[in-house]
C-alpha positions as CSV (number, residue, x, y, z in Angstrom):
1,M,0.0,0.0,0.0
2,F,1.3,3.4,-0.9
3,K,1.9,5.4,2.3
4,L,1.3,9.1,2.0
5,K,3.2,9.9,5.2
6,H,6.5,9.7,3.4
7,I,5.4,12.4,0.9
8,T,3.9,14.5,3.8
9,T,7.2,14.4,5.7
10,A,9.1,15.5,2.6
11,L,6.7,18.4,2.0
12,L,7.0,19.5,5.6
13,A,10.8,19.6,5.3
14,A,10.6,21.5,2.0
15,S,8.2,24.0,3.4
16,C,10.5,24.7,6.4
17,A,13.3,25.6,3.9
18,V,11.0,27.9,2.0
19,V,9.8,29.7,5.2
20,Q,13.4,30.4,6.3
21,S,14.2,32.3,3.0
22,G,11.4,34.9,3.4
23,V,11.6,38.7,3.2
24,V,9.1,41.4,4.4
25,Q,5.4,40.6,4.6
26,A,2.9,42.9,3.0
27,E,-0.5,43.9,4.4
28,D,-3.5,41.8,3.5
29,S,-6.1,43.6,1.4
30,H,-9.0,41.2,2.0
31,Q,-11.0,40.0,5.0
32,W,-12.3,36.5,4.0
33,E,-11.0,33.5,2.2
34,A,-13.4,30.8,0.9
35,T,-11.5,27.7,0.0
36,G,-12.1,24.4,-1.8
37,M,-9.4,21.7,-1.6
38,A,-8.7,18.2,-2.7
39,G,-6.2,15.9,-1.1
40,M,-5.2,12.5,0.4
41,N,-5.0,11.1,3.9
42,S,-2.7,8.4,5.0
43,F,-3.9,6.6,8.2
44,D,-2.1,5.1,11.1
45,S,-1.4,1.4,10.5
46,N,-3.5,0.5,13.6
47,R,-6.6,1.8,11.8
48,N,-6.2,-0.9,9.0
49,L,-7.3,1.6,6.3
50,D,-6.0,2.4,2.9
51,D,-5.1,5.9,1.8
52,A,-8.1,7.9,1.0
53,S,-8.9,10.8,-1.3
54,T,-10.4,13.8,0.5
55,G,-12.5,16.9,-0.4
56,S,-12.7,20.0,1.9
57,L,-14.6,23.2,2.1
58,G,-13.5,26.0,4.4
59,L,-13.9,29.7,5.3
60,G,-11.0,31.8,6.7
61,Y,-11.1,35.1,8.5
62,V,-8.1,37.4,8.2
63,L,-7.3,38.6,11.7
64,S,-4.2,40.6,10.7
65,K,-1.4,40.7,8.1
66,D,0.1,37.6,9.7
67,W,-2.8,35.7,11.2
68,T,-5.8,33.9,9.7
69,L,-8.4,31.8,11.5
70,E,-10.2,29.2,9.4
71,G,-12.8,26.4,9.8
72,F,-13.0,23.4,7.5
73,Y,-15.2,20.4,6.8
74,Q,-13.6,17.4,5.1
75,G,-15.1,14.2,3.8
76,F,-13.5,11.0,2.7
77,D,-14.1,7.3,1.9
78,A,-11.5,4.8,3.0
79,D,-11.3,1.1,2.1
80,I,-10.3,-1.4,4.7
81,D,-6.8,-2.5,4.2
82,N,-6.7,-6.1,2.8
83,G,-10.4,-6.5,3.5
84,I,-13.9,-6.0,2.3
85,G,-15.9,-2.8,2.8
86,G,-14.9,0.6,4.0
87,V,-15.7,3.6,6.1
88,D,-17.1,7.0,5.5
89,G,-15.1,9.7,7.2
90,R,-16.0,13.2,8.2
91,Q,-13.8,15.8,9.8
92,V,-14.5,19.3,11.2
93,R,-11.5,21.4,12.3
94,L,-10.6,24.9,13.3
95,D,-7.1,26.0,12.4
96,A,-4.9,29.1,13.1
97,L,-2.5,30.1,10.3
98,Y,0.5,32.2,10.8
99,H,1.9,33.7,7.6
100,F,5.6,34.2,7.1
101,A,7.3,36.7,4.8
102,Q,6.6,37.1,1.1
103,L,8.8,35.3,-1.3
104,G,10.0,35.9,-4.9
105,D,7.9,38.5,-6.7
106,G,5.8,39.0,-3.5
107,S,2.9,36.7,-4.4
108,W,4.2,33.6,-2.5
109,R,3.3,33.4,1.2
110,P,4.4,30.4,3.3
111,F,2.5,29.6,6.5
112,V,2.4,27.3,9.5
113,L,-0.9,26.0,10.9
114,A,-2.1,24.4,14.1
115,G,-5.6,23.5,15.2
116,L,-8.1,21.2,16.8
117,G,-10.9,19.1,15.3
118,D,-13.4,16.3,15.6
119,Q,-13.3,13.2,13.3
120,E,-15.8,10.4,12.7
121,F,-15.4,7.0,11.1
122,D,-18.7,5.3,10.1
123,G,-18.6,1.8,8.7
124,N,-19.3,-1.8,9.3
125,G,-22.2,-0.9,11.6
126,A,-20.0,1.1,14.0
127,K,-19.4,4.8,14.4
128,D,-16.3,6.2,16.1
129,S,-15.7,9.8,17.0
130,E,-12.5,11.2,18.2
131,T,-10.8,14.5,18.9
132,F,-7.5,15.4,17.2
133,G,-4.9,18.1,16.9
134,N,-3.1,18.9,13.7
135,L,0.1,20.7,12.8
136,G,1.4,21.6,9.4
137,L,3.1,23.8,6.9
138,G,1.9,25.2,3.6
139,I,2.2,28.0,1.0
140,K,-0.1,30.3,-0.9
141,K,0.4,31.8,-4.4
142,Q,-1.8,34.8,-5.1
143,F,-2.3,35.3,-8.8
144,S,-5.0,38.0,-8.8
145,D,-6.7,40.4,-6.4
146,S,-9.4,37.8,-5.8
147,W,-7.8,34.4,-6.2
148,L,-5.0,32.3,-4.8
149,V,-3.9,28.7,-5.0
150,R,-2.6,26.9,-1.9
151,G,-1.2,23.7,-0.6
152,D,-0.3,22.2,2.8
153,A,1.0,19.1,4.4
154,R,0.0,18.2,8.0
155,T,0.1,15.5,10.7
156,L,-3.1,14.7,12.7
157,Y,-2.8,13.2,16.2
158,S,-5.9,11.5,17.8
159,F,-6.0,12.2,21.5
160,D,-8.6,9.4,22.0
161,E,-6.8,6.6,20.0
162,D,-3.2,7.7,20.3
163,E,-2.8,7.4,16.6
164,T,-1.2,9.7,14.0
165,D,-2.5,10.3,10.5
166,Y,-1.0,12.4,7.7
167,G,-2.6,14.5,5.0
168,V,-1.8,16.7,2.0
169,N,-4.2,19.2,0.4
170,V,-4.2,21.5,-2.6
171,G,-6.9,24.0,-3.5
172,L,-8.2,27.3,-4.6
173,S,-9.3,30.3,-2.5
174,F,-11.6,33.2,-3.3
175,L,-10.7,36.4,-1.5
176,F,-13.3,38.9,-0.6
177,G,-14.3,41.6,1.9
178,G,-12.2,44.2,3.6
179,K,-10.7,47.3,2.2
180,K,-8.4,47.2,-0.8
181,T,-5.0,48.7,0.0
182,A,-4.5,51.9,-1.9
183,A,-1.7,51.7,-4.5
184,E,1.5,53.6,-3.6
185,K,1.8,56.9,-5.4
186,D,4.8,58.5,-7.0
187,S,3.5,62.0,-7.8
188,D,6.7,63.4,-9.2
189,M,7.6,60.2,-11.0
190,D,11.1,60.1,-9.6
191,G,11.0,56.4,-8.7
192,V,10.4,57.0,-5.0
193,F,6.9,56.5,-3.5
194,D,5.3,59.6,-1.9
195,S,5.4,57.9,1.5
196,L,9.2,57.8,1.4
197,D,9.9,61.0,-0.7
198,Q,11.5,63.7,1.4
199,C,11.8,66.0,-1.6
200,P,8.4,66.0,-3.4
201,N,7.9,67.7,-6.8
202,T,11.4,66.9,-8.0
203,P,11.6,68.0,-11.7
204,A,11.0,65.2,-14.2
205,G,14.2,63.5,-15.2
206,A,16.3,64.7,-12.2
207,A,18.4,61.9,-10.7
208,V,17.5,61.4,-7.0
209,D,18.7,59.4,-4.1
210,S,16.8,56.7,-2.1
211,V,14.7,59.3,-0.3
212,G,13.8,61.2,-3.5
213,C,16.1,64.2,-3.1
214,P,18.2,65.4,-6.1
215,L,21.7,64.1,-6.3
216,D,24.6,66.5,-5.7
217,S,27.5,64.3,-6.8
218,D,30.3,66.9,-6.2
219,M,28.7,68.2,-3.0
220,D,28.9,71.8,-3.9
221,G,25.3,72.6,-2.8
222,V,23.9,72.6,-6.4
223,A,21.8,69.7,-7.5
224,D,23.2,67.7,-10.4
225,Y,20.2,68.6,-12.7
226,L,21.0,72.3,-12.2
227,D,24.8,71.9,-12.1
228,K,26.5,73.1,-15.3
229,C,29.9,72.3,-13.8
230,L,29.8,68.8,-12.4
231,N,32.8,67.5,-10.4
232,T,34.0,70.8,-9.0
233,P,36.7,70.3,-6.4
234,H,35.4,69.9,-2.9
235,G,35.4,73.0,-0.8
236,V,35.6,75.6,-3.5
237,K,33.0,78.4,-3.8
238,V,30.5,78.0,-6.7
239,N,27.8,80.2,-8.2
240,E,24.1,79.2,-8.6
241,E,25.0,77.1,-11.6
242,G,27.5,75.1,-9.7
243,C,30.6,76.6,-11.4
244,V,33.6,77.9,-9.6
245,L,33.7,81.6,-9.0
246,T,36.1,83.2,-11.4
247,S,37.5,85.8,-8.9
248,S,41.0,85.0,-7.6
249,E,39.9,86.4,-4.3
250,D,37.3,83.7,-4.0
251,V,39.1,80.6,-5.1
252,S,42.2,79.4,-3.2
253,F,43.6,76.3,-1.6
254,D,45.5,76.3,1.6
255,L,48.4,73.8,1.1
256,S,49.1,73.2,4.8
257,L,52.9,73.3,4.3
258,R,55.4,73.1,7.1
259,F,59.0,74.5,7.0
260,D,61.9,74.6,9.5
261,H,62.3,78.0,11.2
262,D,63.9,80.4,8.7
263,G,64.0,77.6,6.1
264,D,62.6,77.1,2.6
265,E,62.7,73.3,2.4
266,I,59.3,71.6,2.6
267,M,59.3,69.3,5.6
268,S,55.8,68.0,5.2
269,H,52.6,68.7,3.1
270,N,49.1,67.4,2.9
271,S,48.7,65.3,-0.3
272,A,44.9,65.7,-0.1
273,D,45.3,69.5,-0.5
274,V,47.5,68.9,-3.6
275,D,44.9,66.5,-5.0
276,R,42.3,69.3,-4.8
277,V,44.6,71.5,-6.9
278,I,45.2,68.8,-9.4
279,R,41.5,68.0,-9.7
280,Y,40.7,71.7,-10.1
281,L,43.1,72.0,-13.0
282,E,41.7,68.9,-14.6
283,V,38.1,70.3,-14.4
284,Y,39.1,73.7,-15.6
285,P,41.8,73.3,-18.3
286,V,42.0,77.1,-18.9
287,A,42.6,77.9,-15.3
288,D,46.1,78.8,-14.0
289,I,47.4,78.8,-10.4
290,V,49.7,81.2,-8.6
291,I,51.6,79.7,-5.6
292,E,51.7,82.5,-3.0
293,G,54.2,82.5,-0.2
294,H,53.6,84.5,3.1
295,T,55.4,85.0,6.3
296,D,54.8,86.6,9.7
297,S,56.3,90.0,10.7
298,S,59.3,88.6,12.5
299,G,62.5,89.9,11.0
300,P,63.2,92.5,8.3
301,A,60.4,92.9,5.7
302,S,62.9,92.6,2.9
303,Y,64.2,89.3,4.2
304,N,60.7,88.0,4.7
305,K,59.8,88.8,1.2
306,G,62.7,86.8,-0.2
307,L,61.9,83.9,2.2
308,S,58.3,83.8,1.1
309,E,59.4,83.7,-2.6
310,R,61.7,80.8,-1.9
311,R,59.0,78.9,-0.1
312,A,56.5,79.5,-2.9
313,A,59.1,78.3,-5.5
314,A,59.7,75.2,-3.4
315,M,56.0,74.3,-3.6
316,L,55.9,75.0,-7.3
317,N,58.9,72.6,-7.8
318,L,57.1,70.0,-5.7
319,L,53.9,70.3,-7.8
320,T,55.7,70.0,-11.1
321,G,58.4,67.5,-10.1
322,Q,56.5,65.1,-7.8
323,Y,53.0,65.5,-9.1
324,G,53.6,66.2,-12.8
325,I,51.6,69.4,-13.0
326,D,52.3,71.4,-16.2
327,A,54.7,74.2,-15.2
328,A,53.1,76.5,-17.8
329,R,50.0,76.6,-15.7
330,L,51.8,77.6,-12.5
331,S,53.6,80.6,-11.2
332,A,55.1,81.6,-7.8
333,A,55.0,84.9,-5.9
334,G,56.2,85.9,-2.5
335,Y,54.4,88.6,-0.4
336,G,56.4,88.3,2.8
337,E,54.6,89.9,5.7
338,E,52.4,92.2,3.5
339,R,49.2,90.2,3.6
340,P,48.6,88.9,7.2
341,I,45.4,86.9,7.9
342,A,46.0,86.9,11.7
343,D,47.5,89.0,14.5
344,N,51.3,88.9,14.4
345,S,51.4,89.9,18.1
346,T,50.6,86.3,19.2
347,S,52.4,83.0,18.5
348,E,49.2,81.6,17.1
349,G,48.7,84.5,14.7
350,R,52.2,84.3,13.5
351,A,51.9,80.6,12.8
352,A,48.8,81.3,10.7
353,N,50.5,83.9,8.7
354,R,53.4,81.6,7.8
355,R,51.5,80.0,4.9
356,V,51.6,79.0,1.3
357,V,48.4,79.0,-0.8
358,A,47.4,78.1,-4.4
359,K,45.2,80.8,-5.8
360,V,43.3,80.7,-9.1
361,L,44.3,83.3,-11.6
362,E,41.6,82.6,-14.2
363,S,38.7,80.2,-14.5
364,K,36.2,79.8,-17.3
């Protein structure tokens, strides 16, 4: 005799694997599920019954996005194993279904079920009634707003007879009642739903991030869809079109150089600062840079002027020699103590005034 319990066990194991691979569950949009199912039951060997085809009708009530409560009536006819005659069977059960996360395209919904019921066997002039508990796993596939197919595999344990039966079922459910969930809207059609969009009314075609706000790839404060000069160096001042201001008073790069006292040999420099200059020259091929050297007010002004010129020249040589910048685009100038940016009466102010900066001469 073909024993269905082996198939049931395999289906239960497969369902466990499916359940573990889930993602986020969506809200149900219906309140009721009317279901018709066909299946097979395999009975405990002590019952001396062959496997039986089954038919079931049920009605489920959706309690929440995760839980459904459903009642079923099942009928079956089972032949006596290696004998003559058979029994009519009837089963009434109440099950609770817990739905796991959606799978695949979102239409698959695995679930676990547990419930109680009453079962009757009527045959050979005798009628037996027993109470059972059942536990199983299944999956639903919704293929329209109103219909889904489903299948489950379960074990049924008789509390009265201490016997275990097995069953598998497949069927079709009609979904009705409740309120349909409103479709998500994307009013500005930027690919981000209104419920998540932190920048509504983005112009059509503008590239946006995950929260619907326009991208600003070079982080200059001007959105890419308005930026006529993409990839401007970080930290430089730009106009409303995202382009670097052309005034040499507005565009400069502090090169963070360090020199020995009264020396013009570069002891250390910040390569990130140099990278900003290089990037700027790449973005603006007609722009030129003047390397300006400055000192504090210690010592004679004429000496400081010469010192600042030597320090500026040292930086220019570094940019052309080590970094390969075209010498034709660079020049050096020394201003000594003429252009202080801090108070020379303090040690901190004097340190700030001892600087070398790269300033834009022209930008288009």
